[in-house]
C-alpha positions as CSV (number, residue, x, y, z in Angstrom):
1,X,94.4,138.5,202.0
2,X,92.7,135.1,202.1
3,X,93.5,132.1,204.2
4,X,97.0,131.2,205.4
5,X,98.6,128.9,202.9
6,X,99.5,125.4,203.8
7,X,103.2,126.2,203.3
8,X,103.0,128.8,206.1
9,X,100.7,126.7,208.3
10,X,103.3,123.9,208.4
11,X,105.8,126.4,209.9
12,X,103.4,127.7,212.6
13,X,103.9,126.9,216.3
14,X,100.9,124.7,217.3
15,X,99.0,126.4,220.2
16,X,95.4,125.1,219.4
17,X,94.8,128.4,217.5
18,X,91.9,128.5,215.2
19,X,92.9,128.2,211.5
20,X,91.2,128.0,208.1
21,X,92.7,126.0,205.3
22,X,91.6,125.6,201.7
23,X,92.8,123.1,199.2
24,X,92.3,119.8,197.3
25,X,92.1,116.4,198.9
26,X,95.1,114.2,198.2
27,X,93.9,111.2,200.3
28,X,91.3,110.3,202.8
29,X,91.8,107.5,205.2
30,X,89.3,106.2,207.8
31,X,90.0,104.0,210.8
32,X,88.1,103.0,214.0
33,X,89.5,106.0,215.9
34,X,89.9,108.8,213.3
35,X,89.4,110.1,209.8
36,X,92.5,111.5,208.2
37,X,92.3,114.0,205.3
38,X,95.5,115.0,203.5
39,X,95.0,118.5,202.0
40,X,97.2,120.4,199.5
41,X,96.8,123.9,198.1
42,X,99.8,123.9,195.7
43,X,101.9,126.3,197.9
44,X,104.2,123.4,198.9
45,X,104.8,119.8,198.0
46,X,103.9,118.9,201.6
47,X,100.3,118.1,202.5
48,X,98.8,119.1,205.8
49,X,96.9,116.4,207.7
50,X,93.4,117.2,209.0
51,X,91.8,114.9,211.6
52,X,88.1,114.3,212.4
53,X,86.5,111.9,214.8
54,X,84.2,109.1,213.7
55,X,80.6,110.2,213.8
56,X,81.6,113.9,213.9
57,X,80.2,114.4,210.4
58,X,77.4,112.9,208.5
59,X,78.1,109.9,206.2
60,X,76.6,111.9,203.3
61,X,79.1,114.7,203.8
62,X,82.1,112.3,204.1
63,X,81.1,110.6,200.9
64,X,81.7,113.8,199.0
65,X,85.2,114.1,200.5
66,X,87.2,112.1,198.0
67,X,90.5,112.4,196.3
68,X,90.4,115.6,194.1
69,X,87.5,117.2,196.1
70,X,88.1,120.9,197.0
71,X,87.5,121.8,200.7
72,X,87.5,124.5,203.2
73,X,88.4,123.2,206.7
74,X,88.3,125.1,209.9
75,X,89.8,123.8,213.1
76,X,92.5,123.9,215.7
77,X,96.3,123.7,214.8
78,X,97.8,121.2,217.2
79,X,101.0,119.2,217.5
80,X,100.9,116.2,215.2
81,X,100.6,112.8,216.8
82,X,102.0,111.0,213.7
83,X,105.3,111.0,211.9
84,X,106.3,113.2,209.0
85,X,105.1,116.6,210.1
86,X,105.0,118.6,213.3
87,X,101.5,120.0,213.1
88,X,98.0,118.9,212.1
89,X,94.5,120.3,212.2
90,X,91.7,119.0,214.5
91,X,88.7,119.6,212.2
92,X,85.7,121.5,213.5
93,X,83.9,122.2,210.2
94,X,84.2,121.1,206.6
95,X,82.8,122.9,203.6
96,X,82.9,121.2,200.3
97,X,83.5,123.6,197.4
98,X,83.5,121.0,194.7
99,X,83.4,117.2,194.7
100,X,85.3,114.8,192.5
101,X,83.6,111.7,191.3
102,X,85.8,108.9,192.7
103,X,85.1,106.7,189.7
104,X,85.8,109.3,187.0
105,X,88.6,111.4,188.6
106,X,91.8,110.3,186.8
107,X,94.3,111.2,189.5
108,X,93.9,108.5,192.0
109,X,96.6,108.0,194.7
110,X,98.9,105.8,192.6
111,X,101.8,106.1,190.2
112,X,100.8,107.6,186.8
113,X,103.0,107.6,183.7
114,X,104.2,110.9,182.3
115,X,102.7,110.0,178.9
116,X,99.3,109.5,180.6
117,X,99.6,112.8,182.4
118,X,100.4,114.7,179.2
119,X,96.9,113.6,178.0
120,X,95.3,115.3,181.1
121,X,97.5,118.5,181.1
122,X,94.5,120.3,182.7
123,X,94.9,118.2,185.8
124,X,98.5,117.2,186.0
125,X,99.6,120.3,188.0
126,X,97.8,118.7,191.0
127,X,100.3,115.9,191.1
128,X,103.4,116.1,193.3
129,X,105.7,115.9,190.3
130,X,104.2,118.7,188.3
131,X,103.4,120.8,191.3
132,X,107.2,120.7,192.1
133,X,108.1,121.4,188.5
134,X,105.8,124.5,188.2
135,X,107.0,125.9,191.5
136,X,110.6,125.5,190.4
137,X,109.8,127.1,187.0
138,X,108.3,130.1,188.8
139,X,111.4,130.4,191.1
140,X,113.8,130.3,188.1
141,X,111.7,132.9,186.2
142,X,111.8,135.2,189.2
143,X,115.5,134.7,189.6
144,X,116.1,135.6,186.0
145,X,114.4,139.0,186.4
146,X,116.1,139.6,189.8
147,X,119.5,138.8,188.3
148,X,119.3,141.3,185.5
149,X,117.5,144.0,187.5
150,X,120.2,143.8,190.2
151,X,122.9,144.3,187.5
152,X,121.5,147.3,185.7
153,X,119.8,145.6,182.8
154,X,116.5,146.9,181.3
155,X,113.7,144.4,180.4
156,X,112.8,145.0,176.8
157,X,109.6,143.6,175.3
158,X,110.4,142.5,171.7
159,X,107.7,141.7,169.2
160,X,106.1,138.3,169.0
161,X,104.9,139.1,165.4
162,X,107.8,139.8,163.1
163,X,108.7,140.0,159.4
164,X,112.3,138.8,160.0
165,X,113.7,135.4,160.5
166,X,116.5,136.0,163.0
167,X,118.0,132.5,162.6
168,X,117.5,132.2,158.8
169,X,116.1,128.7,159.3
170,X,112.8,129.5,157.7
171,X,110.8,127.3,160.1
172,X,108.3,129.9,161.2
173,X,104.6,130.0,161.9
174,X,102.8,132.4,159.5
175,X,100.4,135.0,160.9
176,X,97.6,136.0,158.5
177,X,94.1,137.3,158.3
178,X,93.7,136.3,154.7
179,X,90.7,134.0,153.8
180,X,92.5,130.7,153.1
181,X,89.7,129.6,150.8
182,X,89.9,132.8,148.7
183,X,93.6,133.8,148.7
184,X,94.3,137.0,146.8
185,X,96.9,136.5,144.0
186,X,99.3,138.7,142.1
187,X,99.4,138.7,138.3
188,X,102.2,136.1,138.6
189,X,99.9,133.8,140.7
190,X,101.7,134.3,144.0
191,X,99.9,135.1,147.2
192,X,99.4,138.8,147.4
193,X,100.4,139.6,151.0
194,X,99.9,143.3,150.4
195,X,96.3,142.6,151.1
196,X,97.1,140.9,154.4
197,X,96.7,142.7,157.8
198,X,100.3,144.0,157.9
199,X,100.6,144.5,154.2
200,X,103.4,141.9,154.0
201,X,104.3,138.4,155.2
202,X,104.4,138.1,159.0
203,X,105.3,135.3,161.3
204,X,105.6,134.4,164.9
205,X,109.1,135.2,166.1
206,X,111.9,132.6,166.7
207,X,114.0,135.1,168.6
208,X,113.9,138.6,170.1
209,X,117.6,139.1,169.5
210,X,117.6,141.4,166.5
211,X,115.3,143.9,168.2
212,X,117.2,143.3,171.4
213,X,120.3,144.6,169.8
214,X,118.5,147.8,168.9
215,X,117.7,148.3,172.5
216,X,121.3,147.6,173.6
217,X,122.5,150.3,171.2
218,X,120.5,152.9,173.3
219,X,120.2,151.4,176.8
220,X,123.6,149.6,176.9
221,X,122.3,146.5,178.7
222,X,118.9,144.9,178.0
223,X,117.3,141.5,178.2
224,X,114.2,139.9,176.7
225,X,112.3,137.0,178.2
226,X,109.3,136.0,176.2
227,X,107.6,133.3,174.1
228,X,109.2,132.2,170.8
229,X,108.1,129.8,168.2
230,X,109.6,127.3,165.7
231,X,107.7,125.3,163.2
232,X,110.2,122.4,163.2
233,X,108.5,119.1,162.7
234,X,110.4,117.4,165.5
235,X,109.2,114.9,168.0
236,X,112.3,114.6,170.1
237,X,112.5,115.0,173.9
238,X,114.4,118.3,173.5
239,X,112.1,120.3,171.1
240,X,108.9,122.4,171.5
241,X,107.0,124.5,168.9
242,X,106.4,127.1,171.6
243,X,109.0,127.9,174.2
244,X,110.4,130.8,176.2
245,X,113.8,132.5,175.5
246,X,116.0,134.6,177.7
247,X,118.2,136.9,175.6
248,X,120.4,139.5,177.1
249,X,122.2,142.0,174.7
250,X,125.0,144.2,175.9
251,X,126.7,147.1,174.3
252,X,130.5,147.3,174.9
253,X,130.7,143.6,175.7
254,X,133.2,141.5,173.8
255,X,133.3,137.7,173.7
256,X,135.2,137.4,176.9
257,X,132.7,139.6,178.7
258,X,129.8,137.6,177.2
259,X,131.3,134.3,178.5
260,X,131.8,135.7,182.0
261,X,128.2,136.9,182.1
262,X,126.8,133.6,180.9
263,X,128.7,131.6,183.5
264,X,127.8,133.9,186.3
265,X,124.1,134.0,185.2
266,X,123.5,130.3,185.1
267,X,125.4,129.7,188.4
268,X,123.4,132.4,190.1
269,X,120.0,131.2,188.8
270,X,120.6,127.6,189.7
271,X,122.0,128.6,193.0
272,X,118.8,130.5,193.7
273,X,116.7,127.4,193.0
274,X,118.9,125.3,195.2
275,X,118.4,127.7,198.1
276,X,114.7,128.3,197.6
277,X,113.3,125.0,196.2
278,X,114.8,122.5,198.6
279,X,111.7,120.4,199.3
280,X,110.7,120.2,195.6
281,X,114.2,119.4,194.5
282,X,114.6,116.7,197.2
283,X,111.3,115.2,196.0
284,X,112.4,115.2,192.3
285,X,115.8,113.7,193.2
286,X,114.2,110.9,195.1
287,X,111.8,110.3,192.2
288,X,114.7,110.1,189.8
289,X,116.6,107.8,192.0
290,X,113.6,105.4,192.2
291,X,113.2,105.5,188.4
292,X,116.8,104.6,187.8
293,X,117.0,101.6,190.2
294,X,116.1,99.4,187.2
295,X,119.1,100.7,185.2
296,X,122.6,99.2,185.3
297,X,124.9,101.1,187.7
298,X,127.0,102.5,184.9
299,X,123.9,104.0,183.1
300,X,122.5,105.9,186.1
301,X,122.6,109.7,186.2
302,X,124.4,111.5,189.0
303,X,122.0,112.5,191.8
304,X,120.1,115.7,190.9
305,X,121.4,117.9,193.7
306,X,124.9,116.7,193.0
307,X,124.5,117.6,189.3
308,X,123.3,121.1,190.1
309,X,126.0,121.7,192.6
310,X,128.5,120.4,190.0
311,X,127.5,123.4,187.8
312,X,127.4,126.0,190.6
313,X,130.7,125.0,192.3
314,X,133.0,124.5,189.2
315,X,134.7,127.1,187.1
316,X,133.6,126.5,183.5
317,X,136.3,125.1,181.2
318,X,136.9,127.5,178.2
319,X,138.4,126.3,174.9
320,X,138.0,126.9,171.2
321,X,136.0,124.7,168.8
322,X,139.3,123.8,167.1
323,X,140.8,122.6,170.4
324,X,137.6,120.6,171.1
325,X,137.8,118.8,167.8
326,X,141.4,117.8,168.5
327,X,140.3,116.4,171.9
328,X,137.5,114.4,170.2
329,X,139.7,113.1,167.5
330,X,142.1,111.7,170.2
331,X,139.3,110.3,172.3
332,X,138.7,106.7,172.9
333,X,135.1,106.7,171.6
334,X,136.3,108.2,168.3
335,X,139.2,105.8,167.9
336,X,136.9,102.8,168.7
337,X,134.2,104.2,166.4
338,X,131.6,104.4,169.2
339,X,130.4,107.9,168.3
340,X,127.3,107.8,166.2
341,X,128.3,110.9,164.3
342,X,131.7,111.5,162.6
343,X,134.2,114.0,164.1
344,X,136.1,116.5,161.9
345,X,136.8,120.2,161.7
346,X,133.7,122.0,160.3
347,X,131.1,119.7,161.7
348,X,128.2,121.0,163.8
349,X,128.9,119.2,167.1
350,X,126.2,116.7,168.2
351,X,125.0,116.2,171.7
352,X,127.1,113.1,172.1
353,X,130.3,115.1,171.3
354,X,129.3,117.9,173.7
355,X,128.5,115.6,176.5
356,X,131.8,113.7,176.1
357,X,133.7,117.0,176.6
358,X,131.6,117.9,179.7
359,X,131.1,114.5,181.4
360,X,134.1,112.4,180.4
361,X,137.0,114.7,179.4
362,X,136.7,117.8,181.6
363,X,134.2,116.7,184.1
364,X,132.8,120.2,184.4
365,X,130.7,122.6,182.3
366,X,132.4,123.8,179.2
367,X,132.3,127.0,177.0
368,X,133.3,126.4,173.4
369,X,134.3,129.5,171.3
370,X,135.3,130.5,167.8
371,X,133.2,128.1,165.6
372,X,133.5,127.8,161.8
373,X,131.6,130.6,160.2
374,X,129.7,128.2,157.9
375,X,127.8,126.6,160.8
376,X,126.9,129.7,162.6
377,X,124.5,132.6,162.1
378,X,125.1,135.6,159.9
379,X,125.2,138.1,162.7
380,X,128.2,136.7,164.5
381,X,131.5,138.7,164.3
382,X,134.1,137.3,162.0
383,X,137.5,136.5,163.5
384,X,140.7,137.8,162.0
385,X,141.4,134.4,160.3
386,X,138.3,134.8,158.2
387,X,137.3,131.2,158.9
388,X,135.8,131.4,162.4
389,X,133.4,133.7,164.2
390,X,133.3,134.9,167.8
391,X,130.6,132.5,168.9
392,X,130.3,130.7,172.2
393,X,128.2,127.7,173.4
394,X,127.8,126.7,177.0
395,X,127.6,123.0,177.5
396,X,126.1,121.2,180.5
397,X,126.2,117.6,181.8
398,X,123.3,115.5,180.6
399,X,122.0,118.0,178.2
400,X,124.8,119.4,176.0
401,X,124.3,122.9,174.7
402,X,122.2,125.1,177.0
403,X,123.3,128.6,175.9
404,X,124.3,129.9,172.5
405,X,125.7,133.3,172.0
406,X,128.3,135.5,170.3
407,X,129.9,138.8,169.8
408,X,127.8,140.5,167.1
409,X,129.3,141.8,163.9
410,X,129.5,145.5,164.3
411,X,131.1,146.3,160.9
412,X,128.5,147.3,158.3
413,X,130.4,146.1,155.2
414,X,131.2,142.7,156.8
415,X,127.7,142.2,158.1
416,X,126.2,143.1,154.7
417,X,128.5,140.7,153.0
418,X,127.3,137.9,155.3
419,X,123.7,138.8,154.7
420,X,124.2,138.3,151.0
421,X,126.2,135.1,151.5
422,X,123.3,133.4,153.4
423,X,120.6,134.6,151.0
424,X,118.8,137.2,153.2
425,X,117.3,140.1,151.4
426,X,118.9,143.2,153.0
427,X,115.7,145.2,152.5
428,X,113.9,142.9,155.1
429,X,116.4,143.9,157.8
430,X,117.4,147.4,156.7
431,X,116.8,148.7,160.2
432,X,119.1,146.1,161.7
433,X,121.9,146.9,159.3
434,X,121.5,150.7,159.8
435,X,122.5,150.4,163.5
436,X,126.0,149.6,162.1
437,X,126.0,153.0,160.2
438,X,124.9,155.2,163.1
439,X,127.2,154.9,166.2
440,X,128.2,151.3,165.9
441,X,129.8,149.7,168.9
442,X,131.2,146.3,169.9
443,X,128.3,144.3,171.4
444,X,127.4,140.8,172.4
445,X,124.6,138.6,173.7
446,X,123.3,135.1,174.2
447,X,120.2,133.0,174.2
448,X,119.0,130.5,176.8
449,X,116.0,128.4,176.2
450,X,114.1,128.6,179.5
451,X,112.6,125.1,179.2
452,X,116.0,123.6,178.7
453,X,117.1,125.3,182.0
454,X,114.0,124.0,183.8
455,X,114.7,120.5,182.3
456,X,118.2,120.6,183.7
457,X,117.2,121.9,187.1
458,X,114.3,119.5,187.6
459,X,116.1,116.4,186.2
460,X,113.1,115.6,183.9
461,X,113.9,113.7,180.7
462,X,111.2,115.2,178.3
463,X,110.9,119.0,177.6
464,X,107.1,118.5,177.2
465,X,107.0,118.0,181.0
466,X,108.5,121.3,182.1
467,X,106.0,123.7,180.4
468,X,102.4,123.7,181.6
469,X,100.8,123.2,178.2
470,X,103.3,121.9,175.6
471,X,103.0,122.6,171.9
472,X,104.5,120.1,169.5
473,X,103.6,118.5,166.2
474,X,99.9,117.4,166.1
475,X,99.3,118.7,169.7
476,X,97.6,121.9,170.7
477,X,94.9,120.3,172.8
478,X,94.8,122.5,175.9
């Protein structure tokens, strides 16, 4: 099963037992009386200290033990003589797996900017910050699967290559095997996709929702959790070209059921991280606090753990889009013209509007419902007033919208009418429309961008820092 991980070694009772540890050197410090090596294997944010005596090893060997070197150390686990940890290892033998040239290794024991670390994404997981983020990301992903499995959902693998555009935005990456230097043409001069691999245009998916609905119409409750892609030329701190989406779809769920599930889901997932990632979250909270010391008091964020507890411990406020617009129209920022974007019924709310509702007005997470049909997707169920749809958005502090969902339109005629309204060719989604002919049922679902959840839980400010190898315009290096 391999050596005991450092996370487990740090919990051991020291009885001078023989142990083997393997990992990468974070620091090496020499004094007259001892040589101290801090080793980390990624299992925890905490290093373990290994101690050797002067003269115990050759100078040539010790020269290869530098920051970034990979070692196997055997020795005795004893009570630590220093502050900060309860155990340490008295070294008996050192084996160097791989050295790191001290002059070339870019991760020296000092503060590095996040921008610099994005340029060395192959090495940044070795830093405390990114090690913490990746462990939290794993924990959240595990919690997602556990949550749905424990509640009778089935994990459905929806296609990554698709011929449909679920959102109708058109910002999709094309998948083709055609020779770009010798594109086949029709008599009209258009590209002849009938000669392509799939015999038609194909793209990378922006959502697994449409296929997810098909699964819900047979299995009742399903969820997808997979990579999605959007060719949006955006360089903001909130957008990626490749990201992961969590999308549950449930038969027999109406809007109220959908809202209840979304609230319980995010509370449970965040609560799981609070319980299982304490050391990493404490580190990230301290990091954030240090970063914000230079800001004026009124511009500082609430402490990370307090923000997470804020979501877990508060019942979400529920109101309609129309009610939210009235609140914004009566708000001080609107009256004093401090909002950057105008407020009025029919607008697509901006992040500043959403955050005002959450952080200033209600001081708790918010679920907005019943949006104007014109600003929402074609598949959302039309309300009786004919003007709004049974949509819902979950709004969080510091981030705005984190979940978007709706009750899906289950009436064939109404759905077909909306398809025509938004300019989608019904022939491209005939299979989706047909489910409304054969045993249609009320059903609902929502989508949660996984990276946005990780961004919120870690307190990071740029979404490029919560996925191991970010994809964004002009960047696919690693």
